[in-house]
C-alpha positions, -999 to +999 in steps of 0.1 A: -398-523+174-393-519+137-364-540+128-341-528+100-321-556+084-294-548+059-260-559+045-232-545+067-212-525+058-223-522+021-258-508+028-250-489+060-255-454+046-291-461+036-299-482+068-287-454+090-306-427+071-338-447+071-336-456+108-331-419+118-360-408+096-383-433+111-373-424+146-378-387+138-414-396+128-419-413+162-415-450+152-395-472+175-368-485+153-339-509+159-308-511+137-273-524+145-261-488+136-283-469+161-276-484+194-291-465+223-314-445+200-345-438+222-326-455+251-328-489+233-298-511+242-280-533+217-299-566+212-276-594+221-301-621+210-312-610+175-333-642+170-353-635+202-358-599+192-372-608+158-394-635+173-409-615+201-401-577+199-406-569+162-438-554+147-424-549+112-393-564+096-378-541+070-353-559+047-330-535+028-329-553-005-298-547-027-274-567-049-254-574-018-281-583+008-298-605-019-269-630-014-252-621+018-255-649+044-260-628+075-288-607+060-305-637+045-304-655+079-324-627+094-348-626+065-355-663+067-361-661+104-386-632+099-404-651+071-407-680+095-423-658+122-446-643+096-459-678+086-460-691+122-481-662+135-501-656+103-489-619+101-498-600+070-469-580+054-447-586+085-417-586+061-414-555+039-385-554+013-371-520+004-353-520-029-323-495-030-305-503-062-312-516-097-315-553-087-341-567-111-373-584-097-364-616-116-332-617-096-347-613-062-339-640-037-364-668-041-379-660-007-390-626-020-400-635-056-437-629-049-434-597-029-436-562-042-406-542-029-411-505-020-388-486-045-361-465-029-337-469-058-347-438-077-355-414-048-351-421-011-377-395-001-405-409-023-397-444-010-400-432+026-433-415+018-447-448+005-434-467+035-449-442+060-482-445+041-480-483+046-473-478+083-504-456+087-525-481+069-513-510+091-516-488+122-480-493+133-475-482+169-453-452+178-432-447+209-427-413+226-391-421+233-384-418+196-387-382+185-367-354+168-350-345+201-338-381+207-325-383+171-306-350+176-291-363+209-281-395+193-266-377+163-245-354+185-232-382+206-224-406+177-214-385+147-202-351+159-172-363+178-148-345+153-170-317+141-191-291+158-208-257+155-188-228+170-199-192+175-172-178+153-178-159+120-170-175+087-170-163+051-191-181+025-186-175-012-218-173-032-224-177-070-234-140-073-209-120-093-214-082-090-215-059-121-194-028-113-219-004-128-244-002-156-244+028-181-264+057-167-285+061-198-302+039-224-313+046-260-348+042-274-344+041-312-373+045-336-367+024-367-384+020-401-407-010-398-402-017-435-368-030-424-384-056-401-375-086-423-340-074-430-335-068-393-342-105-386-316-115-411-288-091-400-270-094-367-266-059-352-232-052-336-244-047-300-273-062-279-307-048-285-344-055-278-372-048-302-406-035-290-430-026-318-413+001-339-386+007-313-352-008-306-339-005-270-302-006-265-273+008-246-256+015-280-260+046-301-276+044-336-242+045-354-226+019-331-256-004-332-257-006-370-220-006-378-210-034-402-247-041-409-261-033-444-291-015-430-285+021-440-314+043-428-327+017-404-330+041-375-351+073-379-343+089-346-331+082-311-338+094-276-316+091-245-334+080-213-321+080-178-316+043-169-333+046-135-363+063-151-365+036-177-364+008-151-393+025-132-414+027-164-409+064-170-399+064-207-411+085-236-420+079-264-422+042-253-445+033-224-436+002-205-444-014-172-416-013-147-412-051-148-411-052-186-384-025-186-364-045-160-367-076-181-354-058-212-323-045-194-315-079-179-319-094-214-294-069-228-269-077-201-275-114-207-268-110-244-236-092-237-225-122-216-233-145-245-213-123-269-183-125-246-187-163-241-194-170-277-162-152-287-142-176-265-161-208-260-190-227-276-225-223-262-250-251-256-288-244-254-303-257-222-338-247-232-357-220-251-338-191-234-310-208-213-275-213-227-244-226-211-207-221-221-184-250-219-149-262-229-143-287-256-118-315-250-081-303-252-091-267-259-068-256-230-037-274-218-046-303-196-083-294-196-076-277-162-084-243-147-075-226-115-086-193-100-060-170-086-071-175-050-050-193-024-077-215-011-088-227-046-074-259-061-069-265-098-096-287-113-104-305-145-132-290-165-133-318-191-129-355-184-139-389-197-149-423-185-146-455-204-169-485-208-150-517-212-159-552-222-152-583-202-117-585-217-108-549-206-111-534-241-126-499-244-159-502-262-172-466-256-159-433-242-181-407-226-168-372-220-181-348-194-179-310-197-182-285-169-204-256-180-217-223-168-250-205-173-253-168-165-285-153-152-284-115-147-303-095-121-308-058-116-320-056-080-309-053-052-278-045-073-266-054-109-250-089-109-249-123-125-259-155-109-235-180-124-251-215-124-229-246-129-239-275-152-223-307-163-228-317-200-219-349-218-206-358-253-194-389-271-165-371-289-154-344-265-170-317-286-206-321-295-229-321-265-258-345-263-290-328-275-313-344-250-316-324-217-331-354-200-302-376-210-277-350-198-295-346-165-296-383-158-259-387-165-250-357-143-269-371-114-251-404-117-216-390-124-215-360-101-230-377-070-196-378-053-187-341-060-184-320-029-188-283-025-151-274-030-151-293-064-181-273-077-167-240-063-132-244-076-143-253-112-168-224-112-143-198-100-116-213-123-138-209-154-148-174-145-112-164-139-103-178-173-130-157-189-118-126-172-088-104-175-057-101-152-074-073-133-101-094-119-129-085-142-149-098-172-154-070-198-189-071-213-197-048-242-231-032-243-221-005-268-191+016-279-175+030-247-203+013-228-184-017-215-193-030-181-171-049-157-182-080-139-161-091-110-144-125-112-147-127-074-183-134-062-202-118-034-190-131+000-215-136+029-205-138+065-222-163+088-221-157+126-212-194+133-186-218+120-191-255+111-161-276+118-161-303+092-154-339+101-120-353+093-134-379+069-162-375+044-192-398+046-212-408+016-209-429-015-174-436-027-165-426-063-171-454-088-142-468-107-139-451-140-140-484-159-173-494-142-195-465-150-218-470-180-235-436-185-241-440-222-259-472-233-260-482-270-297-471-274-289-436-262-305-439-228-290-441-193-286-477-179 
């Protein structure tokens, strides 16, 4: 067998995941959490099992197991067997947290631990490569079917799949309808420099000597000191334009679709910018977010019975050994909007979490934001993401259940604040208790170190 030794209960989640993954790959694995997996009974005599029935001893190395007596007793016994029988790499440490090599238990100081602390999947890949190299034996009793049977018997006692339909809310928010026509304006190219310096009133796209917009010439240039900018205009049926049928401008269908989605995206940004600050996520991506204390209690709630009110701004404090706050880091829930035209006009609303030191100015580094988000949001479950997303969309909309986006005078489009709902033919009954990592204490999380990197 492959023996998985770990600190119980602190490292149970990882030990169970690893044991089931190995069994799924066909390796005979024993762990105190997987009794009867593959028909294997609980080993009453652990010492005898390690001495005579183990082909590899996996030690789940963490800040807890590094000092816990029970785990260290098993480790020392395995190291004794390794020396006695002259076994190469019989003991393999698997590092699952940020324990530093200099702090490893003295018995493991000279060993290289397989790193699982950054990504469990990449650690497993490295471990399986090691098994292949060492020609570790497999057992036909351990297979995906056995894992599934064990899982159903041991974890699905209070949850199940039932053949009843269930509704699922997506992050796809339909656009009621787009204007039926679009303008192709011919403009004087001598105005090109002035055009860059002056913001036109409604969204537009430039292509050579043409401006493509849903707004008429008068509406497009109102309040802009560009008299005589547009020479003439032509109305084109929107569907013809999307198919590439457009005179005087000739476009490929895909280019035309990209132009229309860009106009719709800019209309979203105009709405968002009029209410909330925007943060650039990349060259073209932008997200809208709330600053601290912009709305009462930093809390939003969609007008739906099943949705809870949620904070969309929060903070966590870093304290010194005396309990004094030495640094505060704010998180901001944010939304990015990605428009589509087919199969029907809509916005994909993509949630993000951004961070700041003052509750206002978001960190400029995307990498730094992403690292902090992965660490801070690891214990957020689907309802928490959903409720915040729906709450922010509801806040941006009107009381009628729509967001009004302006593409041109009398060319407003309505975006529903209720997303597309899909229906599944089966229902998943959730367990009564969540499994997974517990939220960290707010005073313990250091997501902003003095040098600007994530600890």
